[in-house]
C-alpha positions as CSV (number, residue, x, y, z in Angstrom):
1,M,-24.9,-23.7,-1.6
2,S,-22.1,-24.3,0.8
3,G,-21.0,-22.8,4.5
4,A,-23.1,-22.0,7.2
5,D,-24.6,-18.5,7.4
6,P,-23.5,-17.5,3.8
7,E,-23.6,-13.6,2.7
8,M,-25.0,-12.8,-0.5
9,E,-23.6,-10.1,-2.8
10,S,-24.6,-8.5,-6.3
11,G,-24.2,-5.1,-7.9
12,P,-23.8,-3.8,-11.4
13,G,-22.2,-6.4,-13.5
14,L,-21.9,-8.8,-10.6
15,E,-23.6,-12.1,-10.3
16,R,-25.4,-13.1,-7.0
17,V,-22.4,-14.8,-5.5
18,E,-22.6,-16.7,-2.3
19,R,-19.7,-15.8,0.2
20,P,-19.0,-18.1,3.2
21,H,-19.3,-16.1,6.6
22,G,-16.2,-13.8,7.4
23,E,-15.2,-13.9,3.6
24,P,-15.0,-10.4,1.9
25,D,-17.6,-9.6,-0.5
26,C,-17.2,-7.6,-3.9
27,S,-17.8,-4.1,-2.5
28,E,-15.1,-4.7,0.5
29,V,-12.6,-6.1,-1.9
30,V,-13.1,-3.2,-4.3
31,S,-12.8,-0.6,-1.6
32,R,-9.8,-2.2,-0.2
33,L,-7.7,-2.4,-3.4
34,Y,-5.5,0.5,-2.9
35,N,-4.6,-0.9,0.7
36,F,-4.0,-4.2,-1.1
37,L,-1.8,-2.7,-3.6
38,D,0.0,-0.7,-1.1
39,G,0.6,-3.7,1.2
40,D,-1.3,-2.1,3.9
41,L,-3.4,-4.8,5.0
42,T,-2.9,-7.7,7.5
43,E,-1.5,-11.2,6.1
44,E,-5.0,-12.8,6.9
45,R,-6.8,-10.0,5.1
46,R,-4.7,-10.2,1.9
47,E,-5.1,-13.9,1.9
48,K,-9.1,-13.5,1.9
49,I,-8.9,-10.9,-0.7
50,L,-6.6,-13.3,-2.9
51,R,-9.0,-16.0,-2.6
52,H,-12.0,-13.8,-3.3
53,L,-10.0,-12.5,-6.5
54,D,-9.3,-16.2,-7.6
55,E,-13.1,-16.7,-7.7
56,C,-14.4,-13.5,-8.9
57,H,-13.7,-12.4,-12.3
58,P,-15.2,-8.8,-12.2
59,C,-13.1,-8.2,-8.9
60,L,-10.1,-9.6,-10.7
61,K,-10.7,-7.5,-13.7
62,A,-10.9,-4.2,-11.5
63,F,-7.8,-5.4,-9.5
64,G,-5.8,-5.5,-12.8
65,F,-7.1,-2.2,-14.0
66,E,-5.8,-0.6,-10.8
67,K,-2.5,-2.1,-10.7
68,E,-1.8,-1.3,-14.5
69,L,-3.2,2.3,-13.7
70,R,-0.6,2.6,-10.7
71,Q,2.2,1.1,-13.0
72,L,1.4,3.6,-15.6
73,I,1.4,6.6,-13.2
74,A,4.5,5.6,-11.5
75,S,6.3,5.2,-14.8
76,R,5.2,8.5,-16.5
77,C,4.6,10.9,-13.5
78,K,8.1,11.1,-12.1
79,D,9.6,14.6,-11.2
80,H,13.1,15.2,-12.4
81,V,15.2,17.1,-9.8
82,P,18.0,19.2,-11.0
83,E,21.3,17.9,-9.8
84,S,22.3,21.2,-8.4
85,L,19.4,20.8,-6.1
86,R,20.3,17.3,-5.2
87,Q,23.7,18.6,-4.2
88,R,22.4,21.4,-2.2
89,I,20.3,18.8,-0.1
90,A,23.1,16.2,0.4
91,A,25.3,19.2,1.5
92,S,22.5,20.3,4.1
93,I,22.0,16.7,5.4
94,E,25.7,16.4,5.9
95,Q,26.0,19.7,7.7
96,E,23.1,18.8,9.9
97,R,24.9,15.2,10.6
98,S,28.2,17.2,11.5
99,L,26.2,19.7,13.9
100,G,24.7,16.6,15.4
101,A,27.7,14.8,16.0
102,E,29.5,17.7,17.4
103,H,26.5,18.1,19.8
104,T,26.6,14.7,21.1
105,Q,30.3,14.8,21.4
106,G,30.1,18.2,23.5
107,A,27.2,16.5,25.7
108,S,29.5,13.4,26.2
109,Q,32.5,15.6,27.2
110,E,30.2,17.8,29.8
111,E,29.3,14.5,31.5
112,L,32.8,13.5,32.0
113,D,33.8,16.7,33.8
């Protein structure tokens, strides 16, 4: 056993694995998989989870499953927006930009007067 003050973990299908203090255990890694996949973790936390995944086959398997599931959902669950709706949205955005530009120009002119 290595490291001072190790933390032990276990669970269904998991061996009792010794983790150095400060390193994530399986429950933390699994609970943060979505954050990891979304890129919502600090670089330090991502590195700790990657180290854990390198050493823990059950967590790596769970990670692979979640990643594949997300890719499948992303590829199959795309809404198709009618072209007429896209054009109306683009026209509305352009109209708002024009009104905003006119308002900004009008305010600038008032400041000069």
